[in-house]
C-alpha positions in Angstrom: -43.3 8.4 -64.7 -44.1 12.1 -64.3 -41.2 12.5 -62.0 -38.9 10.7 -64.3 -39.8 12.8 -67.3 -39.1 15.9 -65.2 -35.6 14.5 -64.5 -35.0 14.0 -68.2 -36.2 17.4 -69.1 -34.8 19.5 -66.3 -32.3 17.4 -64.4 -29.5 18.1 -67.0 -28.4 14.5 -67.3 -27.6 15.0 -71.1 -23.9 15.5 -71.4 -24.3 17.9 -74.3 -26.2 20.4 -72.2 -24.3 23.4 -71.1 -23.8 23.5 -67.3 -24.4 27.3 -67.4 -28.1 26.5 -68.1 -28.6 24.7 -64.8 -29.6 27.7 -62.7 -32.3 28.6 -65.3 -33.8 25.1 -65.8 -33.6 23.7 -62.2 -36.4 25.9 -60.7 -38.7 24.7 -63.5 -37.9 21.1 -62.8 -38.4 21.6 -59.0 -41.8 23.2 -59.4 -42.9 20.5 -61.8 -41.8 17.7 -59.5 -43.5 19.4 -56.6 -46.8 19.7 -58.5 -46.8 16.1 -59.6 -45.9 14.9 -56.1 -48.8 16.9 -54.5 -51.2 15.6 -57.1 -50.3 11.9 -56.5 -50.3 12.4 -52.7 -53.9 13.7 -52.9 -54.9 10.7 -55.1 -53.3 8.3 -52.7 -55.5 9.6 -49.9 -58.2 7.4 -51.4 -57.6 3.7 -50.5 -59.0 2.5 -53.9 -56.1 4.2 -55.8 -53.7 1.5 -54.4 -54.9 -1.2 -56.8 -54.8 1.2 -59.7 -51.1 1.9 -59.0 -50.2 -1.8 -58.8 -48.7 -1.8 -62.4 -46.6 1.3 -61.7 -45.3 0.4 -58.3 -42.0 -1.1 -59.5 -41.0 2.1 -61.3 -42.3 4.4 -58.5 -40.4 2.5 -55.8 -37.2 2.6 -57.8 -37.1 6.4 -58.0 -36.6 6.9 -54.3 -33.4 4.9 -54.0 -31.8 5.8 -57.3 -28.7 7.9 -57.6 -29.1 11.5 -58.9 -26.8 14.5 -59.6 -27.1 17.4 -57.2 -29.6 19.1 -59.5 -31.9 16.1 -59.3 -32.2 15.4 -55.6 -35.7 16.9 -55.6 -36.8 14.0 -57.8 -36.0 11.5 -55.1 -37.7 13.6 -52.5 -40.9 13.9 -54.5 -41.0 10.2 -55.2 -40.5 9.5 -51.5 -43.4 11.7 -50.5 -45.7 9.8 -52.9 -44.6 6.4 -51.7 -45.1 7.4 -48.1 -48.6 8.6 -48.9 -49.3 5.3 -50.7 -48.0 3.3 -47.7 -50.2 5.3 -45.2 -53.5 5.0 -47.0 -53.4 2.6 -49.9 -51.5 -0.4 -48.7 -53.3 -3.7 -48.1 -52.4 -7.3 -47.4 -52.8 -8.2 -51.1 -50.5 -5.4 -52.1 -48.0 -6.4 -49.5 -47.8 -9.9 -50.9 -47.5 -8.4 -54.4 -44.5 -6.4 -53.3 -43.1 -9.5 -51.7 -43.5 -11.7 -54.7 -41.8 -9.0 -56.9 -39.0 -8.8 -54.4 -39.3 -5.0 -54.5 -38.0 -4.5 -51.0 -34.9 -6.5 -51.9 -34.3 -4.4 -54.9 -34.9 -1.1 -53.0 -32.4 -2.3 -50.3 -29.8 -3.1 -52.9 -30.2 0.3 -54.4 -29.6 1.9 -51.0 -26.5 -0.3 -50.5 -25.1 1.0 -53.8 -26.1 4.6 -52.9 -24.4 4.3 -49.5 -21.3 2.7 -51.0 -21.9 -0.3 -48.8 -21.6 -2.3 -52.1 -19.8 -1.5 -55.3 -21.7 0.4 -58.0 -23.4 -1.8 -60.6 -21.7 -2.4 -64.0 -24.5 -0.5 -65.8 -23.6 2.7 -64.1 -21.6 4.9 -66.5 -18.1 5.7 -65.2 -18.3 9.4 -66.1 -21.8 9.9 -64.6 -22.4 12.9 -62.4 -24.7 10.9 -60.1 -23.8 11.0 -56.4 -22.6 8.0 -54.4 -21.1 7.5 -50.9 -20.3 10.6 -48.8 -21.5 12.9 -51.6 -24.9 11.3 -51.6 -25.0 11.5 -47.8 -24.2 15.2 -47.9 -27.0 15.8 -50.5 -29.5 14.0 -48.2 -30.1 11.0 -50.6 -29.3 8.5 -47.8 -32.0 9.8 -45.6 -34.6 9.9 -48.4 -33.9 6.4 -49.7 -33.7 4.7 -46.2 -36.8 6.6 -44.9 -38.8 5.4 -47.9 -38.0 1.7 -47.6 -38.2 1.6 -43.8 -41.6 3.4 -43.6 -43.0 1.2 -46.3 -41.9 -1.9 -44.4 -43.3 -0.6 -41.1 -46.6 0.2 -42.8 -46.9 -3.3 -44.2 -46.5 -4.8 -40.7 -49.7 -3.1 -39.6 -51.6 -5.5 -41.9 -50.6 -8.6 -39.9 -48.1 -9.5 -42.5 -44.4 -9.4 -41.8 -43.2 -10.7 -45.2 -41.7 -7.3 -46.2 -39.9 -7.1 -42.9 -38.3 -10.5 -43.5 -37.3 -9.4 -47.0 -35.7 -6.3 -45.6 -33.8 -8.4 -43.0 -32.7 -11.0 -45.7 -31.4 -8.2 -47.9 -29.2 -6.8 -45.1 -31.4 -3.8 -44.4 -30.4 -3.6 -40.7 -26.7 -3.5 -41.6 -27.2 -0.9 -44.2 -29.1 1.3 -41.8 -26.4 0.9 -39.1 -23.8 1.7 -41.7 -25.6 4.8 -42.8 -26.1 6.1 -39.3 -22.5 5.6 -38.4 -21.2 7.5 -41.4 -23.8 10.4 -41.5 -23.4 13.9 -40.1 -25.1 14.8 -36.8 -28.4 16.2 -38.0 -28.9 13.5 -40.7 -27.8 10.8 -38.3 -30.5 11.8 -35.9 -33.1 11.5 -38.7 -31.9 8.0 -39.5 -32.1 7.0 -35.8 -35.8 7.8 -35.9 -36.2 4.9 -38.4 -34.8 2.5 -35.8 -37.9 3.3 -33.7 -40.2 2.5 -36.6 -38.4 -0.8 -37.2 -38.5 -1.8 -33.6 -42.2 -1.3 -33.4 -42.9 -3.5 -36.4 -45.2 -6.4 -35.7 -43.4 -9.8 -36.0 -46.4 -12.0 -35.3 -47.7 -12.3 -38.9 -49.8 -15.4 -39.5 -47.8 -16.4 -42.6 -50.8 -18.2 -44.1 -50.8 -16.2 -47.3 -54.0 -14.4 -46.5 -54.6 -11.4 -48.7 -53.0 -12.8 -51.9 -56.2 -12.4 -53.8 -57.2 -9.3 -55.6 -60.3 -8.9 -53.6 -59.9 -7.5 -50.1 -62.1 -8.1 -47.1 -64.3 -5.3 -45.9 -62.3 -4.9 -42.7 -59.2 -4.3 -44.7 -60.8 -1.4 -46.6 -61.3 0.3 -43.2 -57.6 0.3 -42.6 -55.2 -1.6 -40.4 -56.7 -3.7 -37.7 -53.8 -3.1 -35.2 -54.6 -1.1 -32.1 -52.7 2.3 -32.1 -51.3 1.7 -28.6 -50.0 -1.7 -29.4 -48.5 -0.4 -32.6 -45.9 1.3 -30.4 -44.8 -1.9 -28.7 -41.2 -2.8 -29.5 -41.8 -6.3 -30.5 -39.1 -6.4 -33.1 -36.1 -6.3 -30.8 -33.7 -7.2 -33.6 -33.9 -3.6 -34.9 -32.6 -2.4 -31.5 -29.4 -4.2 -32.2 -28.5 -1.2 -34.4 -28.7 1.1 -31.3 -26.7 -1.4 -29.3 -24.0 -1.7 -31.9 -23.8 2.1 -32.3 -23.7 2.5 -28.5 -20.7 0.2 -28.2 -18.9 2.1 -30.9 -19.9 5.6 -29.5 -19.3 5.2 -25.7 -15.6 5.2 -25.0 -16.0 3.5 -21.7 -17.5 0.3 -23.3 -14.6 0.1 -25.8 -12.0 0.6 -23.0 -13.7 -2.0 -20.9 -13.7 -4.5 -23.7 -10.0 -3.9 -24.4 -9.2 -4.6 -20.7 -11.3 -7.7 -20.5 -10.4 -9.7 -23.6 -13.1 -8.2 -25.8 -15.9 -8.8 -23.3 -18.3 -5.9 -22.8 -19.9 -5.2 -19.4 -22.4 -7.8 -18.4 -25.4 -7.2 -16.2 -26.5 -10.7 -15.3 -27.7 -11.3 -11.7 -24.4 -12.6 -10.4 -22.2 -10.0 -12.2 -19.7 -8.0 -10.2 -21.4 -4.6 -10.5 -18.9 -3.1 -8.0 -15.9 -4.0 -10.1 -17.5 -2.5 -13.2 -18.3 0.7 -11.3 -14.7 1.0 -10.0 -13.4 0.5 -13.6 -15.7 3.3 -14.8 -14.7 5.7 -12.1 -11.0 5.0 -12.5 -11.3 5.4 -16.3 -13.1 8.7 -15.8 -10.6 10.0 -13.4 -7.7 9.1 -15.6 -9.5 10.9 -18.5 -10.0 14.0 -16.4 -6.5 14.1 -14.8 -4.4 13.0 -17.7 -1.8 15.5 -18.9 -2.6 15.7 -22.7 -4.1 12.8 -24.5 -7.4 11.8 -22.9 -8.1 8.3 -21.8 -11.1 8.1 -24.2 -8.9 9.0 -27.2 -6.2 6.6 -26.3 -8.7 3.9 -25.7 -10.3 4.3 -29.2 -6.9 4.2 -31.0 -4.9 1.7 -28.9 -6.2 -1.4 -30.6 -6.5 -1.8 -34.4 -9.4 -4.3 -33.8 -11.5 -1.8 -32.0 -14.7 -0.8 -33.8 -14.5 2.6 -35.6 -16.4 5.3 -33.7 -19.3 6.9 -35.7 -18.7 10.0 -37.7 -21.0 12.0 -35.5 -21.3 12.0 -31.7 -24.3 9.8 -31.3 -24.1 9.3 -27.5 -26.9 11.8 -26.8 -29.0 10.8 -29.9 -28.9 7.1 -29.0 -30.2 7.8 -25.5 -32.9 10.0 -26.9 -34.0 7.2 -29.2 -34.0 4.8 -26.3 -36.0 7.1 -24.1 -38.5 7.6 -27.0 -39.1 3.9 -27.2 -39.4 3.5 -23.4 -42.0 6.3 -23.3 -44.1 5.0 -26.3 -45.2 1.9 -24.5 -45.1 0.6 -20.9 -43.7 -2.8 -21.9 -40.9 -1.5 -24.1 -38.5 -1.0 -21.1 -38.7 -4.6 -20.0 -38.6 -5.8 -23.6 -35.4 -3.9 -24.5 -33.6 -3.5 -21.2 -33.8 -7.2 -20.3 -31.9 -8.0 -23.5 -29.6 -5.0 -24.2 -29.3 -3.1 -20.8 -29.0 0.2 -22.6 -29.9 2.3 -19.6 -27.5 0.3 -17.4 -24.7 0.9 -19.8 -25.3 4.6 -19.8 -25.4 4.8 -16.0 -22.2 2.8 -15.8 -20.6 5.2 -18.2 -22.0 8.2 -16.4 -18.7 9.4 -14.9 -16.9 9.2 -18.2 -19.2 11.5 -20.2 -17.7 14.8 -21.0 -21.0 16.4 -22.0 -23.0 17.5 -19.0 -26.3 17.4 -21.0 -25.7 13.6 -21.6 -25.2 13.1 -17.8 -28.4 15.0 -17.0 -30.4 13.1 -19.7 -29.1 9.7 -18.4 -30.3 10.6 -14.9 -33.6 11.9 -16.1 -34.2 8.7 -18.0 -33.5 6.7 -14.8 -36.0 8.9 -13.0 -38.6 8.5 -15.6 -38.3 4.7 -15.7 -38.5 4.5 -11.9 -41.3 6.9 -11.4 -43.3 6.9 -14.7 -43.3 3.2 -15.5 -45.0 1.4 -12.7 -44.6 -2.1 -14.1 -40.9 -1.6 -15.1 -38.3 -3.8 -13.4 -35.6 -1.2 -12.7 -33.6 -3.2 -10.2 -30.5 -3.5 -12.4 -30.2 0.2 -13.4 -30.6 1.1 -9.7 -27.9 -1.4 -8.7 -25.6 0.1 -11.2 -26.4 3.7 -10.0 -25.7 2.7 -6.4 -22.4 1.1 -7.2 -21.3 4.0 -9.4 -22.2 6.5 -6.6 -20.3 4.4 -4.0 -17.3 4.1 -6.3 -17.3 7.8 -7.0 -17.6 8.6 -3.3 -14.7 6.3 -2.4 -12.4 7.6 -5.1 -13.2 11.2 -4.2 -12.5 10.6 -0.5 -9.2 9.0 -1.5 -8.2 11.9 -3.7 -9.3 14.3 -1.0 -6.9 12.6 1.4 -4.1 13.1 -1.1 -5.0 16.7 -1.6 -4.9 17.2 2.2 -1.4 15.6 2.3 -0.2 18.0 -0.5 -1.7 21.0 1.3 0.1 19.9 4.5 3.3 19.5 2.7 3.1 22.9 1.1 2.3 24.5 4.4 5.1 22.7 6.2 8.8 23.3 6.4 9.7 21.1 3.4 11.8 23.2 1.0 10.0 24.1 -2.3 11.6 23.7 -5.7 10.0 26.6 -7.4 11.2 27.4 -10.9 12.5 24.0 -11.7 11.0 21.8 -14.4 10.0 19.1 -11.9 8.3 21.7 -9.7 6.3 23.2 -12.6 5.2 19.8 -13.8 4.2 18.8 -10.3 2.2 22.0 -10.0 0.4 21.3 -13.3 -0.4 17.8 -12.2 -1.9 19.2 -8.9 -4.0 21.7 -10.8 -5.3 18.9 -13.1 -6.2 16.7 -10.2 -7.9 19.6 -8.5 -10.0 20.3 -11.6 -10.8 16.6 -12.0 -11.8 16.5 -8.3 -14.2 19.4 -8.8 -15.7 17.9 -11.9 -16.3 14.5 -10.2 -17.7 16.1 -7.1 -20.3 17.8 -9.3 -21.1 14.5 -11.0 -21.6 12.9 -7.6 -23.9 15.6 -6.5 -26.0 15.1 -9.7 -26.2 11.4 -9.0 -27.0 12.1 -5.3 -29.9 14.3 -6.2 -31.4 11.6 -8.4 -31.0 8.8 -5.8 -32.6 11.0 -3.1 -35.6 11.7 -5.3 -36.0 8.0 -6.1 -35.6 7.1 -2.4 -38.3 9.6 -1.4 -40.6 8.3 -4.2 -40.4 4.6 -3.7 -39.2 2.6 -0.7 -38.2 -0.3 -3.0 -35.2 1.8 -4.1 -33.9 1.5 -0.5 -34.1 -2.3 -0.6 -32.0 -2.3 -3.8 -29.4 -0.2 -2.1 -29.4 -2.4 0.9 -28.8 -5.4 -1.3 -25.8 -3.7 -2.7 -24.3 -3.4 0.8 -24.5 0.3 1.0 -24.8 0.2 4.8 -22.2 -2.6 5.1 -19.0 -2.9 3.2 -19.3 0.4 1.4 -19.7 2.4 4.6 -16.6 0.5 6.0 -14.5 1.4 2.9 -15.4 5.1 3.1 -14.8 5.2 6.8 -11.4 3.7 6.3 -10.5 6.4 3.9 -11.7 9.2 6.2 -10.0 7.8 9.2 -6.7 7.3 7.3 -6.7 11.0 6.3 -7.8 12.2 9.8 -5.2 10.1 11.7 -2.4 10.5 9.2 -1.8 6.7 9.1 -3.5 3.8 7.4 -6.5 2.7 9.4 -8.9 -0.2 8.8 -12.3 -0.4 10.6 -13.0 -3.9 9.3 -13.3 -6.6 11.9 -10.2 -8.7 12.0 -10.4 -12.4 11.3 -9.4 -14.4 14.4 -8.0 -17.1 12.2 -5.7 -14.7 10.3 -2.2 -16.0 10.9 -0.1 -12.9 10.5 3.5 -12.6 11.6 4.4 -10.9 14.8 5.8 -8.0 12.9 2.4 -6.7 12.1 1.0 -6.8 15.6 2.3 -3.4 16.4 0.6 -1.9 13.3 -2.7 -3.6 14.2 -2.5 -2.3 17.7 -1.8 1.2 16.4 -4.9 1.0 14.1 -7.2 -0.2 16.8 -5.9 2.5 19.2 -6.5 5.1 16.5 -10.1 4.0 16.2 -10.8 3.8 19.9 -13.7 6.2 20.6 -12.4 7.4 23.9 -8.9 8.2 22.6 -10.0 9.9 19.3 -10.0 13.6 20.4 -12.3 16.0 18.5 -10.6 18.1 15.8 -13.4 20.0 14.1 -12.8 22.6 11.5 -14.8 25.0 9.4 -14.3 23.0 6.1 -12.3 20.2 4.6 -11.9 18.7 1.1 -14.1 15.8 2.1 -17.1 17.8 3.2 -19.0 17.9 -0.1 -18.8 14.3 -0.9 -19.4 13.3 2.8 -22.6 15.5 2.6 -23.8 13.6 -0.5 -23.3 10.3 1.2 -25.2 11.4 4.2 -28.1 12.7 2.1 -28.5 9.2 0.6 -28.0 7.6 4.0 -30.7 9.7 5.6 -33.2 8.1 3.3 -31.8 4.6 3.2 -31.8 4.2 7.0 -35.6 4.9 7.1 -36.1 1.6 5.4 -37.7 -0.9 7.9 -35.0 -3.5 7.2 -32.1 -1.1 7.1 -30.7 -1.7 10.5 -31.2 -5.3 11.5 -30.2 -8.5 9.6 -29.0 -11.9 10.5 -25.6 -13.3 9.6 -22.0 -12.4 9.9 -20.3 -9.9 7.7 -17.2 -11.0 6.0 -15.9 -14.2 4.5 -15.8 -16.3 7.6 -18.7 -18.8 7.2 -18.0 -20.5 10.5 -19.6 -17.8 12.6 -23.1 -17.3 11.2 -25.2 -17.9 14.3 -24.6 -14.4 15.6 -27.1 -11.7 14.9 -25.5 -8.4 14.0 -26.6 -5.0 12.6 -25.4 -4.2 9.1 -24.9 -0.6 10.2 -22.4 -1.4 12.9 -20.1 1.1 11.2 -22.9 3.6 10.5 -22.7 5.4 13.9 -18.9 5.5 13.7 -19.1 6.9 10.2 -21.5 9.7 11.4 -19.5 10.3 14.6 -16.3 10.9 12.6 -18.1 13.5 10.5 -19.1 15.4 13.6 -15.7 15.0 15.4 -13.3 15.7 12.6 -14.8 17.2 9.5 -16.2 20.6 8.5 -19.5 22.3 9.3 -21.3 20.9 6.2 -20.3 17.4 7.0 -21.2 17.7 10.6 -24.6 19.1 9.7 -25.2 16.3 7.3 -24.2 13.6 9.8 -26.6 15.1 12.4 -29.3 15.1 9.8 -28.9 11.3 9.5 -29.1 10.9 13.2 -32.2 13.1 13.4 -33.9 11.1 10.6 -33.2 7.8 12.4 -34.1 8.9 15.9 -37.3 10.7 14.9 -38.7 7.4 13.6 -37.3 4.8 15.9 -39.1 3.6 19.0 -37.0 0.5 20.0 -33.5 -0.3 21.4 -32.0 1.4 18.4 -33.3 4.7 19.7 -31.6 4.1 23.0 -28.3 3.2 21.4 -28.4 6.2 19.1 -29.3 8.5 22.0 -26.4 7.2 24.1 -24.1 7.8 21.0 -25.2 11.4 20.7 -24.8 12.1 24.5 -21.4 10.5 24.4 -20.5 12.6 21.4 -21.5 15.8 23.2 -19.3 14.8 26.1 -16.4 14.3 23.7 -16.3 18.0 23.0 -14.9 18.7 26.4 -12.8 21.9 26.4 -10.6 20.4 29.1 -8.0 18.2 27.3 -8.2 14.6 28.6 -11.5 15.1 30.4 -13.5 12.0 30.7 -17.3 12.2 30.3 -19.5 10.9 33.0 -20.9 7.5 32.3 -24.6 7.2 31.8 -24.6 4.5 34.4 -23.5 7.1 37.0 -25.9 9.7 35.9 -27.4 9.9 39.4 -24.1 11.2 40.7 -23.5 14.9 41.2 -23.5 16.5 37.8 -20.9 19.1 39.0 -18.3 16.3 39.3 -17.3 16.6 35.6 -14.0 17.9 34.6 -13.5 21.7 34.7 -11.0 23.5 32.5 -8.1 25.2 34.2 -7.3 28.9 33.7 -4.9 28.2 30.9 -7.4 26.2 28.8 -8.7 28.0 25.8 -12.2 26.9 24.8 -12.6 26.3 21.0 -15.7 28.0 19.8 -16.1 25.2 17.2 -16.5 22.8 20.1 -19.4 24.9 21.4 -20.9 25.2 17.9 -20.9 21.4 17.5 -22.5 21.0 20.9 -25.1 23.6 20.0 -26.0 21.8 16.8 -26.4 18.5 18.6 -28.7 20.1 21.3 -30.9 21.6 18.6 -31.1 18.2 16.9 -32.2 16.5 20.1 -34.8 19.2 20.6 -36.3 18.5 17.2 -36.4 14.8 17.9 -38.0 15.1 21.3 -40.6 17.5 19.9 -42.1 14.8 17.7 -41.0 11.5 19.2 -42.6 10.9 22.6 -40.6 7.7 23.5 -37.4 9.7 22.8 -38.3 12.0 25.8 -38.1 9.1 28.2 -35.0 7.6 26.5 -33.3 11.0 26.8 -33.9 11.1 30.5 -32.8 7.4 31.1 -29.6 7.9 29.1 -28.5 10.9 31.2 -29.5 13.7 28.9 -30.3 16.2 31.6 -27.0 15.5 33.4 -25.2 16.0 30.1 -26.7 19.5 29.8 -25.4 20.5 33.2 -21.9 19.0 32.5 -21.6 21.1 29.3 -21.7 24.4 31.3 -19.7 23.2 34.2 -16.9 22.4 31.8 -17.2 26.0 30.5 -16.4 27.4 33.9 -14.5 30.7 33.6 -14.9 30.9 29.8 -16.7 34.3 30.0 -15.1 37.2 31.9 -16.8 40.2 33.4 -17.6 42.9 30.8 -16.3 46.4 31.0 -18.1 48.8 33.2 -20.0 51.8 31.7 -17.2 54.2 32.7 -14.6 52.0 31.0 -16.6 51.8 27.8 -17.1 55.6 27.7 -13.4 56.2 28.3 -11.9 57.0 24.8 -8.4 55.9 26.0 -9.7 52.5 26.9 -10.5 50.8 23.5 -11.4 47.2 22.9 -8.4 44.9 23.2 -8.1 41.5 21.3 -9.0 39.9 24.7 -12.2 41.9 24.9 -13.2 40.9 21.4 -12.5 37.3 22.2 -14.6 37.5 25.4 -17.5 39.0 23.4 -17.3 36.3 20.8 -17.2 33.6 23.5 -20.1 35.2 25.4 -22.2 35.1 22.2 -21.3 31.5 21.5 -22.1 30.4 25.1 -25.4 32.2 25.0 -26.4 30.5 21.8 -25.6 27.2 23.4 -27.6 28.1 26.5 -30.6 29.0 24.4 -30.4 25.6 22.7 -30.2 24.0 26.2 -33.3 25.8 27.4 -35.1 24.8 24.2 -34.1 21.2 24.8 -35.4 21.2 28.4 -38.7 22.7 27.2 -39.3 20.1 24.5 -38.4 17.3 26.9 -40.9 18.4 29.5 -43.8 19.2 27.1 -46.2 16.6 25.7 -45.6 16.0 22.0 -49.0 17.4 21.1 -48.1 20.7 22.8 -44.7 20.9 21.0 -46.5 20.7 17.7 -48.8 23.6 18.5 -48.0 27.2 17.8 -46.2 28.6 20.8 -48.0 31.9 20.5 -51.4 30.3 20.9 -52.9 32.1 24.0 -55.5 29.3 24.4 -52.7 26.9 25.3 -52.8 26.4 29.1 -49.7 27.3 31.0 -47.2 24.6 31.9 -45.3 25.7 35.0 -42.1 24.0 36.1 -43.6 23.0 39.4 -47.1 22.1 38.0 -46.9 18.7 39.7 -47.9 18.3 43.3 -46.0 16.2 45.8 -49.1 13.9 46.2 -49.6 13.4 42.4 -51.2 10.0 41.9 -49.1 9.1 39.0 -45.8 9.5 40.8 -44.8 8.0 44.1 -41.6 9.2 45.6 -38.8 9.1 43.1 -40.2 6.2 41.1 -41.9 7.1 37.8 -45.2 5.4 37.1 -45.5 3.4 33.9 -48.7 5.2 33.2 -47.2 8.7 33.4 -46.4 10.4 30.1 -42.7 10.8 29.4 -42.9 14.6 29.6 -44.6 14.4 33.0 -42.0 11.9 34.3 -39.3 14.2 33.1 -40.8 17.2 35.0 -40.8 15.3 38.2 -37.4 13.9 37.6 -36.0 17.4 37.3 -37.6 18.5 40.6 -36.5 15.4 42.5 -32.9 15.5 41.4 -32.3 19.2 41.8 -31.7 19.8 38.1 -32.6 23.5 38.2 -30.2 24.3 41.1 -27.3 22.5 39.4 -28.1 24.1 36.1 -28.1 27.6 37.7 -24.8 26.8 39.4 -23.3 25.7 36.0 -24.4 28.9 34.3 -22.9 30.9 37.1 -19.6 29.0 36.9 -19.4 29.7 33.2 -19.7 33.4 33.8 -23.0 33.8 32.0 -24.5 35.9 34.8 -21.6 38.4 34.9 -23.2 40.4 32.1 -26.5 42.1 32.9 -27.9 41.5 29.3 -27.0 37.9 29.5 -28.6 37.6 32.9 -31.9 39.1 31.7 -31.8 36.7 28.7 -31.4 33.8 31.0 -34.4 34.9 33.1 -36.5 35.3 29.9 -35.6 31.8 28.7 -36.5 30.4 32.1 -39.9 32.2 32.2 -40.7 31.0 28.7 -40.6 27.5 29.9 -43.5 28.4 32.2 -45.4 30.3 29.5 -44.2 31.8 26.2 -45.7 35.2 27.2 -43.8 35.5 30.4 -40.9 37.7 29.5 -39.2 40.8 31.0 -39.5 44.2 29.4 -36.6 44.8 27.0 -34.2 47.6 27.8 -31.3 48.4 30.1 -31.6 48.9 33.8 -30.7 52.3 35.3 -27.4 52.7 36.9 -29.0 52.8 40.4 
């Protein structure tokens, strides 16, 4: 009543008042309303005041949802503060039933409908009234005040084990009114209204409905306040309220609208048998079209193409909706399963991840996924993880495909094809290429963000690896990406999928199939490494994920036949049958980043394996080293003939120019093997049995003549005899070969040391020396040339090197390569050899005198 009198006296609702008096009278009314509101709020802190206010509740509740002129908005705010104080401290079960019997929530909701223009104004409202309705009331903040009051009152009543007011709110269309208000509010006020969804979602819906509390007398326990536990009060038991978020999400996220238009109005479904891969491809294609489109974005065209499409909200609510969802998930451990199992909000956001234009929304989506997987131990996050895996795979495939197109364009521009510069077609083509390049860079960054999240989750919980395996990440997805890479590398369409024997193709296709198989033949695919390619970054992302997935115990062995042929299911195969090929292609044909990433996957696998997979991987790496033969057409020595003379490998002729990239790739593989042998003892034996030591010798025999003799001191001091391009090339080649030689010595050292010694500090003087010939001829563990099963792999390797003359052949290979022609190189070789005996055995640095 006090607030109403203030409005009559200072709210200027009398038409005879002069509008010029508003600035003078409004402050008086504002201060008076504030004082009355504070007084009533203090009184409502006493629970006994609630019953005394019972006769005045109808008038008090009506003030918050009434329409006011701009000069009277403070009246609604003051009344709302008093009602919220009353709901927090004075409400009881008997008062809840009193409000229900008087249908006060229904009346309040009807007032809000009228205020929000969701319903026509009542006939009693004067046509010439200055009271605010619709957008004007929203701008003045009346929507927020009215909805906040009724929702908080309803939420407070549910804490008294009585959901009658919640049912009244639902029956009066309160959920629809709130959704309507959020969709038509500006950004800041829409965010405040979204907070009310959280309050409604946490309302208890398990009231006993027995009419308890109707009497005037309350039980003693009610006087002490609500009996609901504070933790349980945040459980989202009223899932119906979350339909507001779901509806607004469908209207806000352009991908969901576009998907519905392309699928007869059906939105994405996340049931167990749903085609997650198809939905992910649609999302990635939609995002690419949006990024690479000339003018009108795909999201804009999708929102306006169909008149039946739901109208997007006035404010951009994509981020605010996700914040509201995350708030609910973090309030209670059960909320994720309660909401996600029904509405799949997080799954929708992950599916739409590539299409978001705001990077902050993308980051928030991934952070929400990380929180659910790491912070909610009981949460079932399998579906969001499946969606994330499929989206990452679809993005990788699309990027590899576009990278191939970009490589084709670059080859065309660098070729002899005439350019049509200055023409309209040429300018348009140039603009399209620039847009595609910008779209490519944007999607690569998105893939890197998603890769970071997947790697974190794989390192945190091994169950994530099982989910990715169920999605076929090591099966069909690797095959598809390998096809795209090989098609770009070979310049023709290539398929790595096993061909069905029952496929009755015409004879005209036989030639093409034979061409494809020949292109993929490991022996015929010559290395073509380069410093960088357009595929490197996305290939690196895939390898980072693979490095963690392959560590799963079930990653590399399953039963069954891949493909659709159900007649051949008895055979046991490995789901990663294309994995080694995928990694090998990265080392042979892509840039330095891709090669390093591929070798990182090999190292991760081989450092943990102790079975036949280790042997097959080791044979693959040794064969890969042999492929980088500087002599064109050189055939590597088979591991079955490793006992033959190592010097019998092919040697480049005088006209052969050794590519330093070949040496760099071999260098990286030797370093990787040294890291593996330093920690995995069975790998030391496997390295020997697969011909690893013979491979080291072959490398330097194939580099015969690659280093020429350096200039003499007199030639260097002669000012007329400057460095020629040949001299610079010789120095660069000498440096590359010496780095390779250093890696070879390191590999020999780790192969002949026990793992426990490899893990010690090499500068530890207490470490006993380990000479090359430490074993005696009469060693009990070794008889003749046969290694005892009881001997450690490092000990067996030492004796193997002695018995088969490795050191002599290794020295001959270094000499053939020209390493010893330079005095500094020769001293470095001696130092590296002495360090194998003991780390402190080194020659004094410095040049030798001319004598």
